MDAnalysis code that builds the backbone (N, CA, C; Angstrom):
import MDAnalysis as mda
import numpy as np

u = mda.Universe.empty(642, n_residues=214, atom_resindex=np.repeat(np.arange(214), 3), trajectory=True)
u.add_TopologyAttr("name", ["N", "CA", "C"] * 214)
u.add_TopologyAttr("resid", np.arange(1, 215))
u.add_TopologyAttr("resname", ["MET", "LYS", "ASP", "ILE", "VAL", "SER", "TYR", "PHE", "LEU", "TYR", "THR", "LEU", "THR", "SER", "LEU", "PHE", "THR", "ILE", "VAL", "ASN", "PRO", "LEU", "SER", "ALA", "MET", "PRO", "PHE", "TYR", "ASN", "SER", "LEU", "ILE", "GLU", "GLY", "SER", "ASP", "ALA", "ALA", "LEU", "GLY", "PRO", "ARG", "VAL", "ALA", "ARG", "ARG", "ALA", "SER", "ILE", "ALA", "ALA", "PHE", "CYS", "ALA", "MET", "LEU", "PHE", "PHE", "GLY", "VAL", "ALA", "GLY", "LYS", "PHE", "LEU", "PHE", "SER", "PHE", "PHE", "ASN", "VAL", "SER", "LEU", "ASP", "GLY", "LEU", "ARG", "ILE", "VAL", "GLY", "GLY", "ILE", "LEU", "PHE", "PHE", "LEU", "SER", "GLY", "TYR", "ASP", "MET", "LEU", "GLN", "GLY", "ARG", "GLU", "SER", "ARG", "THR", "LYS", "VAL", "MET", "SER", "VAL", "ALA", "GLU", "LYS", "LEU", "ASN", "ILE", "GLN", "ASP", "VAL", "GLU", "LEU", "LYS", "ALA", "ILE", "THR", "PRO", "LEU", "ALA", "ILE", "PRO", "LEU", "ILE", "THR", "GLY", "PRO", "GLY", "THR", "ILE", "THR", "PHE", "VAL", "MET", "VAL", "ALA", "MET", "GLU", "GLU", "SER", "VAL", "THR", "PHE", "LEU", "HIS", "ARG", "THR", "LEU", "LEU", "PHE", "VAL", "SER", "THR", "VAL", "PHE", "VAL", "SER", "LEU", "ALA", "THR", "TYR", "TYR", "ILE", "LEU", "VAL", "GLY", "SER", "LYS", "ARG", "ILE", "MET", "ARG", "ILE", "VAL", "GLY", "GLU", "SER", "GLY", "GLN", "LYS", "VAL", "PHE", "ILE", "ARG", "LEU", "MET", "GLY", "LEU", "ILE", "LEU", "MET", "MET", "ILE", "ALA", "VAL", "GLU", "TYR", "PHE", "PHE", "THR", "GLY", "LEU", "ARG", "PRO", "TYR", "VAL", "HIS", "LYS", "LEU", "LEU", "ALA", "PRO"])
u.atoms.positions = np.array([
    [111.412, 191.871, 46.244],
    [111.792, 190.973, 45.142],
    [110.649, 190.018, 44.793],
    [109.976, 189.521, 45.826],
    [108.873, 188.598, 45.613],
    [107.735, 189.273, 44.854],
    [107.446, 190.544, 45.202],
    [106.385, 191.279, 44.513],
    [106.721, 191.500, 43.044],
    [108.001, 191.753, 42.768],
    [108.433, 191.977, 41.387],
    [108.263, 190.710, 40.564],
    [108.677, 189.570, 41.114],
    [108.528, 188.290, 40.419],
    [107.050, 187.965, 40.203],
    [106.237, 188.224, 41.218],
    [104.799, 187.962, 41.114],
    [104.165, 188.817, 40.027],
    [104.571, 190.081, 39.970],
    [104.025, 190.978, 38.948],
    [104.424, 190.509, 37.547],
    [105.687, 190.111, 37.399],
    [106.151, 189.640, 36.091],
    [105.410, 188.386, 35.657],
    [105.254, 187.437, 36.570],
    [104.532, 186.205, 36.241],
    [103.079, 186.492, 35.919],
    [102.478, 187.447, 36.643],
    [101.078, 187.815, 36.374],
    [100.925, 188.391, 34.974],
    [101.781, 189.360, 34.610],
    [101.669, 189.972, 33.280],
    [101.992, 188.966, 32.178],
    [103.001, 188.117, 32.410],
    [103.405, 187.151, 31.394],
    [102.315, 186.113, 31.144],
    [101.787, 185.511, 32.205],
    [100.758, 184.476, 32.035],
    [99.445, 185.059, 31.530],
    [99.082, 186.232, 32.027],
    [97.831, 186.862, 31.583],
    [97.909, 187.223, 30.112],
    [99.029, 187.821, 29.710],
    [99.185, 188.226, 28.313],
    [99.210, 187.016, 27.390],
    [99.906, 185.956, 27.800],
    [99.955, 184.743, 26.975],
    [98.571, 184.125, 26.837],
    [97.806, 184.123, 27.935],
    [96.456, 183.555, 27.898],
    [95.554, 184.359, 26.986],
    [95.654, 185.686, 27.045],
    [94.793, 186.537, 26.221],
    [95.192, 186.455, 24.751],
    [96.489, 186.472, 24.477],
    [96.964, 186.347, 23.088],
    [96.582, 184.983, 22.518],
    [96.793, 183.926, 23.318],
    [96.392, 182.560, 22.956],
    [96.892, 182.167, 21.557],
    [98.209, 182.084, 21.378],
    [98.744, 181.750, 20.046],
    [98.312, 180.384, 19.523],
    [97.938, 179.468, 20.410],
    [97.490, 178.146, 19.957],
    [96.247, 178.233, 19.081],
    [95.375, 179.189, 19.399],
    [94.136, 179.315, 18.626],
    [94.395, 179.869, 17.226],
    [95.576, 180.479, 17.014],
    [95.910, 181.019, 15.693],
    [96.577, 179.985, 14.792],
    [96.913, 178.815, 15.344],
    [97.626, 177.802, 14.558],
    [96.837, 177.309, 13.340],
    [95.543, 176.978, 13.475],
    [94.826, 176.513, 12.279],
    [94.804, 177.548, 11.155],
    [94.618, 178.820, 11.521],
    [94.592, 179.879, 10.507],
    [95.969, 180.026, 9.864],
    [97.006, 179.975, 10.682],
    [98.379, 180.080, 10.171],
    [98.679, 178.939, 9.206],
    [98.280, 177.727, 9.572],
    [98.522, 176.570, 8.694],
    [97.762, 176.696, 7.382],
    [96.555, 177.285, 7.432],
    [95.790, 177.468, 6.198],
    [96.442, 178.498, 5.289],
    [97.150, 179.472, 5.886],
    [97.820, 180.492, 5.089],
    [99.005, 179.927, 4.308],
    [99.747, 179.032, 4.953],
    [100.989, 178.541, 4.336],
    [100.813, 177.179, 3.674],
    [99.595, 176.657, 3.682],
    [99.351, 175.325, 3.123],
    [99.694, 175.284, 1.640],
    [100.522, 174.318, 1.269],
    [100.886, 174.135, -0.134],
    [101.922, 175.114, -0.642],
    [102.496, 175.930, 0.230],
    [103.466, 176.928, -0.200],
    [104.887, 176.431, 0.056],
    [105.850, 177.260, -0.294],
    [107.258, 176.930, -0.090],
    [107.566, 176.807, 1.400],
    [108.524, 175.936, 1.755],
    [108.840, 175.680, 3.158],
    [109.376, 176.913, 3.864],
    [110.029, 177.799, 3.124],
    [110.603, 179.004, 3.726],
    [109.545, 180.046, 4.049],
    [108.348, 179.889, 3.485],
    [107.308, 180.891, 3.698],
    [106.774, 180.861, 5.125],
    [106.669, 179.664, 5.730],
    [106.094, 179.538, 7.064],
    [106.803, 180.384, 8.108],
    [108.132, 180.199, 8.298],
    [108.849, 181.027, 9.264],
    [108.773, 182.520, 8.945],
    [108.744, 182.850, 7.657],
    [108.676, 184.265, 7.278],
    [107.346, 184.874, 7.706],
    [106.250, 184.153, 7.478],
    [104.935, 184.634, 7.898],
    [104.870, 184.741, 9.413],
    [105.365, 183.713, 10.114],
    [105.347, 183.722, 11.580],
    [106.174, 184.878, 12.135],
    [107.327, 185.139, 11.532],
    [108.194, 186.220, 12.002],
    [107.524, 187.577, 11.813],
    [106.955, 187.812, 10.649],
    [106.302, 189.095, 10.389],
    [105.075, 189.280, 11.274],
    [104.340, 188.197, 11.476],
    [103.153, 188.283, 12.320],
    [103.520, 188.595, 13.762],
    [104.558, 187.941, 14.271],
    [104.993, 188.159, 15.656],
    [105.514, 189.573, 15.854],
    [106.297, 190.070, 14.887],
    [106.831, 191.430, 14.980],
    [105.701, 192.453, 14.918],
    [104.753, 192.231, 14.000],
    [103.625, 193.155, 13.875],
    [102.775, 193.149, 15.137],
    [102.552, 191.974, 15.723],
    [101.780, 191.876, 16.964],
    [102.499, 192.589, 18.104],
    [103.826, 192.402, 18.186],
    [104.615, 193.072, 19.230],
    [104.556, 194.590, 19.062],
    [104.695, 195.068, 17.827],
    [104.641, 196.517, 17.573],
    [103.287, 197.099, 17.955],
    [102.220, 196.343, 17.690],
    [100.884, 196.813, 18.061],
    [100.744, 196.901, 19.579],
    [101.227, 195.881, 20.290],
    [101.166, 195.916, 21.752],
    [101.997, 197.064, 22.312],
    [103.182, 197.259, 21.734],
    [104.063, 198.334, 22.194],
    [103.440, 199.701, 21.926],
    [102.840, 199.864, 20.752],
    [102.233, 201.151, 20.400],
    [101.108, 201.518, 21.367],
    [100.197, 200.574, 21.596],
    [99.066, 200.878, 22.473],
    [99.491, 201.000, 23.931],
    [100.578, 200.314, 24.308],
    [101.099, 200.476, 25.659],
    [101.670, 201.867, 25.870],
    [102.415, 202.357, 24.868],
    [103.044, 203.678, 24.973],
    [102.017, 204.790, 24.764],
    [101.124, 204.602, 23.783],
    [100.162, 205.657, 23.441],
    [98.895, 205.593, 24.266],
    [98.802, 204.625, 25.183],
    [97.572, 204.471, 25.963],
    [97.190, 205.715, 26.738],
    [98.172, 206.348, 27.390],
    [97.901, 207.532, 28.196],
    [97.325, 208.654, 27.338],
    [97.907, 208.836, 26.145],
    [97.411, 209.858, 25.227],
    [95.990, 209.545, 24.773],
    [95.723, 208.269, 24.466],
    [94.388, 207.873, 24.017],
    [93.363, 208.068, 25.122],
    [93.743, 207.778, 26.376],
    [92.846, 208.014, 27.508],
    [92.456, 209.488, 27.576],
    [93.450, 210.362, 27.427],
    [93.198, 211.801, 27.526],
    [92.413, 212.311, 26.320],
    [92.775, 211.829, 25.135],
    [92.148, 212.325, 23.905],
    [90.666, 211.966, 23.843],
    [90.342, 210.727, 24.201],
    [88.944, 210.280, 24.152],
    [88.223, 210.444, 25.492],
    [88.929, 210.998, 26.476],
    [88.346, 211.215, 27.802],
    [87.782, 209.912, 28.379],
    [88.596, 208.867, 28.314],
    [88.196, 207.548, 28.805],
    [88.911, 207.292, 30.119],
    [88.194, 206.813, 31.108],
    [88.808, 206.515, 32.397],
    [89.374, 205.097, 32.400],
    [90.322, 204.881, 33.279],
    [90.927, 203.558, 33.411],
    [89.901, 202.537, 33.889],
    [89.011, 202.956, 34.793],
    [87.981, 202.037, 35.297],
    [87.000, 201.638, 34.196],
    [86.675, 202.581, 33.330],
    [85.794, 202.262, 32.207],
    [86.422, 201.245, 31.280],
    [87.742, 201.398, 31.045],
    [88.436, 200.440, 30.189],
    [88.525, 199.076, 30.853],
    [88.654, 199.064, 32.190],
    [88.661, 197.778, 32.903],
    [87.332, 197.047, 32.705],
    [86.226, 197.782, 32.778],
    [84.910, 197.164, 32.619],
    [84.767, 196.586, 31.206],
    [85.136, 197.386, 30.209],
    [85.055, 196.913, 28.822],
    [85.979, 195.719, 28.613],
    [87.200, 195.811, 29.162],
    [88.134, 194.698, 29.038],
    [87.616, 193.436, 29.699],
    [86.990, 193.595, 30.862],
    [86.416, 192.441, 31.546],
    [85.348, 191.753, 30.710],
    [84.519, 192.562, 30.048],
    [83.467, 192.000, 29.187],
    [84.091, 191.273, 27.995],
    [85.085, 191.915, 27.369],
    [85.761, 191.297, 26.215],
    [86.442, 189.992, 26.610],
    [87.150, 190.019, 27.755],
    [87.842, 188.815, 28.210],
    [86.857, 187.695, 28.504],
    [85.727, 188.064, 29.125],
    [84.738, 187.051, 29.494],
    [84.141, 186.396, 28.248],
    [83.789, 187.206, 27.254],
    [83.207, 186.663, 26.026],
    [84.213, 185.770, 25.290],
    [85.474, 186.230, 25.212],
    [86.505, 185.421, 24.553],
    [86.756, 184.126, 25.315],
    [86.841, 184.239, 26.647],
    [87.055, 183.054, 27.469],
    [85.911, 182.065, 27.384],
    [84.684, 182.599, 27.313],
    [83.515, 181.724, 27.202],
    [83.525, 180.964, 25.874],
    [83.876, 181.673, 24.797],
    [83.977, 181.010, 23.491],
    [85.058, 179.929, 23.510],
    [86.193, 180.228, 24.154],
    [87.268, 179.241, 24.258],
    [86.822, 178.052, 25.101],
    [86.094, 178.322, 26.177],
    [85.635, 177.248, 27.057],
    [84.638, 176.338, 26.345],
    [83.838, 176.919, 25.452],
    [82.861, 176.148, 24.696],
    [83.455, 175.494, 23.452],
    [84.725, 175.801, 23.178],
    [85.373, 175.206, 22.009],
    [84.981, 175.862, 20.712],
    [84.461, 177.102, 20.803],
    [84.068, 177.804, 19.578],
    [85.246, 178.573, 19.030],
    [85.277, 178.721, 17.709],
    [86.299, 179.510, 17.055],
    [85.703, 180.843, 16.661],
    [86.532, 181.879, 16.834],
    [86.085, 183.216, 16.438],
    [85.839, 183.266, 14.938],
    [84.897, 184.129, 14.531],
    [84.587, 184.224, 13.113],
    [85.805, 184.662, 12.300],
    [86.702, 185.445, 12.950],
    [87.880, 185.913, 12.232],
    [88.899, 184.810, 12.007],
    [88.706, 183.664, 12.634],
    [89.647, 182.566, 12.463],
    [89.303, 181.700, 11.248],
    [88.178, 181.967, 10.632],
    [87.763, 181.191, 9.469],
    [88.081, 181.995, 8.215],
    [88.846, 181.403, 7.330],
    [89.276, 182.104, 6.124],
    [88.572, 181.522, 4.915],
    [87.824, 182.347, 4.212],
    [87.080, 181.881, 3.047],
    [88.006, 181.764, 1.837],
    [87.520, 181.089, 0.796],
    [88.296, 180.933, -0.433],
    [88.549, 182.291, -1.073],
    [87.526, 183.152, -1.032],
    [87.673, 184.480, -1.624],
    [88.765, 185.278, -0.920],
    [88.829, 185.179, 0.404],
    [89.856, 185.887, 1.168],
    [91.242, 185.362, 0.824],
    [91.361, 184.055, 0.647],
    [92.660, 183.490, 0.279],
    [93.129, 184.021, -1.062],
    [92.190, 184.164, -2.009],
    [92.545, 184.650, -3.327],
    [92.914, 186.117, -3.293],
    [92.322, 186.891, -2.384],
    [92.592, 188.318, -2.297],
    [93.913, 188.611, -1.600],
    [94.351, 187.736, -0.720],
    [95.604, 187.957, 0.002],
    [96.739, 187.327, -0.791],
    [97.513, 188.171, -1.478],
    [98.527, 187.666, -2.395],
    [99.921, 187.663, -1.794],
    [100.280, 188.711, -1.088],
    [101.662, 188.798, -0.635],
    [101.824, 188.393, 0.820],
    [103.035, 188.048, 1.178],
    [103.347, 187.537, 2.503],
    [103.114, 188.592, 3.575],
    [103.455, 189.832, 3.297],
    [103.326, 190.891, 4.285],
    [101.880, 191.070, 4.715],
    [100.962, 191.060, 3.753],
    [99.553, 191.230, 4.087],
    [99.030, 190.025, 4.848],
    [99.466, 188.837, 4.443],
    [99.047, 187.629, 5.157],
    [99.493, 187.663, 6.611],
    [100.715, 188.129, 6.833],
    [101.272, 188.105, 8.181],
    [100.661, 189.167, 9.077],
    [100.419, 190.348, 8.527],
    [99.967, 191.467, 9.357],
    [98.470, 191.418, 9.608],
    [97.707, 191.159, 8.567],
    [96.266, 191.090, 8.748],
    [95.696, 189.980, 7.887],
    [94.893, 189.098, 8.413],
    [94.325, 189.149, 9.767],
    [95.083, 188.352, 10.823],
    [96.289, 187.812, 10.499],
    [96.958, 186.942, 11.464],
    [97.448, 187.720, 12.688],
    [98.273, 188.754, 12.453],
    [98.802, 189.528, 13.583],
    [97.709, 190.347, 14.259],
    [96.917, 191.034, 13.438],
    [95.813, 191.864, 13.924],
    [94.579, 191.507, 13.110],
    [93.532, 190.957, 13.677],
    [93.244, 190.901, 15.112],
    [93.427, 189.534, 15.781],
    [93.948, 188.520, 15.076],
    [93.991, 187.190, 15.688],
    [94.941, 187.108, 16.869],
    [96.169, 187.618, 16.702],
    [97.138, 187.555, 17.791],
    [96.964, 188.747, 18.735],
    [96.961, 189.933, 18.179],
    [96.764, 191.143, 18.981],
    [95.377, 191.689, 18.677],
    [94.414, 191.237, 19.456],
    [93.037, 191.674, 19.279],
    [92.647, 192.725, 20.307],
    [91.359, 193.060, 20.369],
    [90.893, 194.068, 21.330],
    [91.229, 193.727, 22.777],
    [91.132, 192.443, 23.136],
    [91.431, 192.041, 24.505],
    [92.889, 192.278, 24.859],
    [93.796, 191.923, 23.940],
    [95.229, 192.123, 24.171],
    [95.554, 193.604, 24.298],
    [94.987, 194.403, 23.400],
    [95.225, 195.849, 23.431],
    [94.724, 196.449, 24.742],
    [93.544, 196.022, 25.169],
    [92.976, 196.536, 26.419],
    [93.862, 196.173, 27.607],
    [94.322, 194.923, 27.645],
    [95.167, 194.488, 28.765],
    [96.454, 195.296, 28.831],
    [97.109, 195.494, 27.686],
    [98.383, 196.227, 27.666],
    [98.173, 197.668, 28.116],
    [97.103, 198.300, 27.642],
    [96.835, 199.688, 28.019],
    [96.550, 199.817, 29.515],
    [95.737, 198.912, 30.037],
    [95.407, 198.954, 31.469],
    [96.639, 198.651, 32.309],
    [97.404, 197.636, 31.922],
    [98.602, 197.265, 32.689],
    [99.621, 198.394, 32.694],
    [99.759, 199.104, 31.578],
    [100.699, 200.214, 31.522],
    [100.239, 201.359, 32.423],
    [98.944, 201.635, 32.435],
    [98.417, 202.691, 33.290],
    [98.532, 202.328, 34.765],
    [98.408, 201.047, 35.071],
    [98.500, 200.593, 36.458],
    [99.940, 200.520, 36.958],
    [100.907, 200.505, 36.045],
    [102.310, 200.401, 36.437],
    [102.721, 201.651, 37.220],
    [103.212, 201.443, 38.414],
    [103.541, 202.577, 39.283],
    [105.024, 202.937, 39.223],
    [105.862, 202.044, 38.733],
    [107.300, 202.313, 38.660],
    [107.827, 201.985, 37.268],
    [109.019, 202.476, 37.005],
    [109.678, 202.191, 35.731],
    [109.979, 200.702, 35.601],
    [110.280, 200.060, 36.739],
    [110.565, 198.628, 36.727],
    [109.345, 197.830, 36.294],
    [108.161, 198.215, 36.764],
    [106.933, 197.537, 36.359],
    [106.706, 197.675, 34.851],
    [106.947, 198.872, 34.334],
    [106.785, 199.081, 32.893],
    [107.796, 198.257, 32.103],
    [109.007, 198.157, 32.637],
    [110.037, 197.349, 31.975],
    [109.640, 195.879, 31.962],
    [109.103, 195.396, 33.079],
    [108.676, 193.997, 33.147],
    [107.513, 193.723, 32.193],
    [106.623, 194.697, 32.053],
    [105.523, 194.546, 31.095],
    [106.072, 194.472, 29.676],
    [107.066, 195.314, 29.379],
    [107.704, 195.282, 28.061],
    [108.368, 193.922, 27.815],
    [109.075, 193.410, 28.821],
    [109.731, 192.096, 28.705],
    [108.685, 191.005, 28.477],
    [107.535, 191.121, 29.136],
    [106.453, 190.139, 28.953],
    [105.954, 190.139, 27.520],
    [105.804, 191.328, 26.926],
    [105.367, 191.397, 25.522],
    [106.403, 190.778, 24.598],
    [107.689, 190.958, 24.928],
    [108.753, 190.346, 24.116],
    [108.680, 188.827, 24.219],
    [108.546, 188.311, 25.436],
    [108.478, 186.865, 25.638],
    [107.269, 186.253, 24.930],
    [106.125, 186.901, 25.054],
    [104.910, 186.379, 24.425],
    [105.039, 186.415, 22.909],
    [105.633, 187.470, 22.368],
    [105.831, 187.560, 20.919],
    [106.768, 186.468, 20.427],
    [107.858, 186.215, 21.183],
    [108.781, 185.134, 20.819],
    [108.103, 183.771, 20.914],
    [107.321, 183.579, 21.983],
    [106.599, 182.313, 22.140],
    [105.608, 182.119, 21.001],
    [104.948, 183.197, 20.589],
    [104.003, 183.122, 19.471],
    [104.710, 182.699, 18.194],
    [105.883, 183.275, 17.957],
    [106.647, 182.913, 16.759],
    [106.992, 181.425, 16.747],
    [107.546, 180.928, 17.851],
    [107.977, 179.530, 17.897],
    [106.784, 178.566, 17.867],
    [105.670, 178.971, 18.465],
    [104.469, 178.127, 18.429],
    [103.923, 178.036, 17.008],
    [103.910, 179.163, 16.289],
    [103.416, 179.151, 14.911],
    [104.341, 178.333, 14.008],
    [105.642, 178.540, 14.159],
    [106.599, 177.798, 13.330],
    [106.487, 176.291, 13.584],
    [106.313, 175.924, 14.849],
    [106.214, 174.500, 15.180],
    [104.793, 174.000, 15.307],
    [103.842, 174.717, 14.711],
    [102.424, 174.380, 14.896],
    [102.082, 172.976, 14.405],
    [102.640, 172.559, 13.271],
    [102.339, 171.220, 12.755],
    [102.886, 170.141, 13.680],
    [104.089, 170.387, 14.220],
    [104.678, 169.440, 15.156],
    [103.866, 169.382, 16.454],
    [103.436, 170.550, 16.919],
    [102.628, 170.615, 18.147],
    [101.311, 169.880, 17.954],
    [100.686, 170.072, 16.793],
    [99.415, 169.409, 16.508],
    [99.583, 167.894, 16.500],
    [100.729, 167.423, 15.988],
    [100.959, 165.980, 15.959],
    [101.183, 165.424, 17.364],
    [101.864, 166.206, 18.227],
    [102.186, 165.723, 19.568],
    [100.953, 165.716, 20.474],
    [100.278, 166.851, 20.565],
    [99.148, 166.965, 21.497],
    [97.857, 166.457, 20.882],
    [97.782, 166.477, 19.550],
    [96.562, 166.043, 18.896],
    [95.465, 167.092, 18.992],
    [94.415, 166.891, 18.269],
    [93.301, 167.843, 18.266],
    [92.624, 167.905, 19.626],
    [92.489, 166.752, 20.284],
    [91.847, 166.719, 21.599],
    [92.666, 167.467, 22.641],
    [93.997, 167.262, 22.623],
    [94.868, 167.952, 23.564],
    [94.832, 169.457, 23.377],
    [94.781, 169.886, 22.126],
    [94.711, 171.312, 21.841],
    [93.408, 171.910, 22.382],
    [92.314, 171.188, 22.196],
    [91.025, 171.686, 22.686],
    [91.000, 171.777, 24.206],
    [91.590, 170.773, 24.870],
    [91.635, 170.803, 26.342],
    [92.437, 172.001, 26.828],
    [93.584, 172.248, 26.195],
    [94.439, 173.358, 26.605],
    [93.746, 174.703, 26.366],
    [93.069, 174.843, 25.237],
    [92.364, 176.091, 24.930],
    [91.220, 176.314, 25.911],
    [90.508, 175.239, 26.282],
    [89.436, 175.371, 27.269],
    [89.991, 175.790, 28.633],
    [91.153, 175.259, 28.985],
    [91.783, 175.638, 30.245],
    [92.160, 177.121, 30.238],
    [92.717, 177.592, 29.133],
    [93.056, 179.007, 29.028],
    [91.797, 179.875, 29.012],
    [90.718, 179.339, 28.438],
    [89.449, 180.068, 28.463],
    [88.941, 180.256, 29.875],
    [89.082, 179.223, 30.703],
    [88.660, 179.317, 32.106],
    [89.490, 180.349, 32.856],
    [90.814, 180.347, 32.627],
    [91.691, 181.329, 33.268],
    [91.336, 182.737, 32.808],
    [91.054, 182.880, 31.521],
    [90.705, 184.194, 30.971],
    [89.405, 184.721, 31.574],
    [88.447, 183.838, 31.814],
    [87.186, 184.258, 32.427],
    [87.402, 184.717, 33.869],
    [88.325, 184.073, 34.581],
    [88.627, 184.506, 35.949],
    [89.283, 185.887, 35.950],
    [90.189, 186.117, 34.980],
    [90.787, 187.443, 34.843],
    [89.716, 188.468, 34.511],
    [88.757, 188.079, 33.676],
    [87.674, 188.982, 33.270],
    [86.849, 189.439, 34.463],
    [86.521, 188.511, 35.360],
    [85.716, 188.859, 36.544],
    [86.456, 189.863, 37.416],
    [87.768, 189.644, 37.618],
    [88.564, 190.574, 38.421],
    [88.602, 191.950, 37.773],
    [88.821, 191.995, 36.475],
    [88.864, 193.272, 35.757],
    [87.526, 194.001, 35.867],
    [86.444, 193.280, 35.642],
    [85.122, 193.906, 35.609],
    [84.766, 194.530, 36.951],
    [84.919, 193.769, 38.021],
    [84.503, 194.272, 39.321],
    [85.474, 195.308, 39.886],
    [86.749, 195.224, 39.498],
    [87.700, 196.277, 39.890],
    [87.323, 197.602, 39.236],
    [86.916, 197.553, 37.973],
    [86.479, 198.763, 37.287],
    [85.123, 199.256, 37.743],
    [84.250, 198.329, 38.142],
    [82.894, 198.702, 38.542],
    [82.847, 199.307, 39.948],
    [83.766, 198.905, 40.813],
    [83.730, 199.320, 42.222],
    [83.679, 200.842, 42.400],
    [84.529, 201.636, 41.717],
    [84.457, 203.095, 41.911],
    [83.118, 203.696, 41.498],
    [82.494, 203.159, 40.450],
    [81.191, 203.676, 40.013],
    [80.116, 203.375, 41.061],
    [80.179, 202.193, 41.653],
    [79.215, 201.837, 42.697],
    [79.392, 202.741, 43.923],
    [80.656, 203.008, 44.282],
    [80.930, 203.904, 45.410],
    [80.380, 205.293, 45.154],
    [80.504, 205.787, 43.915],
    [79.969, 207.114, 43.591],
    [78.451, 207.149, 43.689],
    [77.814, 206.071, 43.250],
    [76.345, 206.009, 43.311],
    [75.840, 205.931, 44.756],
    [76.575, 205.231, 45.603],
    [76.140, 205.047, 46.989],
    [76.601, 206.151, 47.927],
    [77.516, 206.978, 47.428],
    [78.051, 208.049, 48.298],
    [76.958, 209.073, 48.588],
    [76.874, 209.563, 49.821],
    [75.845, 210.559, 50.169],
    [76.105, 211.893, 49.499],
])
């Protein structure tokens, strides 16, 4: 029972840290700025559902993609470790990803709510390469049906948390302030970098053993 709880907490906290819905709040607010009050929850709902569907798709189709592209799980761990480390380093330095900045031209080109919610908010801001890599690796590492179920529940919880964080983003910004948000994002960046190191060296170990084997 203890191992099951530990696994669930690991997948839930890791996935939430990698998704990092707090970093999507400024972009979300820029999308709905000056619009009708009902638009905000609608955008957040569509974005959360689209992000969940993307995580679910890559979790289910991961095995097929591994076979089709002849990619090993260890290779994906190494790539994921690099992606996590770079994202965590940017978060630790307080930098925003280039995809989080929306130009005036982009605002004019995005007319309908569905497009605003799905891209670029849901993909790649909420469900980016790091999130996809984590879900695929975690699904491949799952040894029992219960582990896969817990991973699925974690994606549901993170998607729901993302929705409520986006909907309440203005309230959250007022409570924690800009400084509080930066501190929290830096903390998640540090955690993400620690996850990255574990992923990288876990994936690298089999390759080193092959090179050193007689």
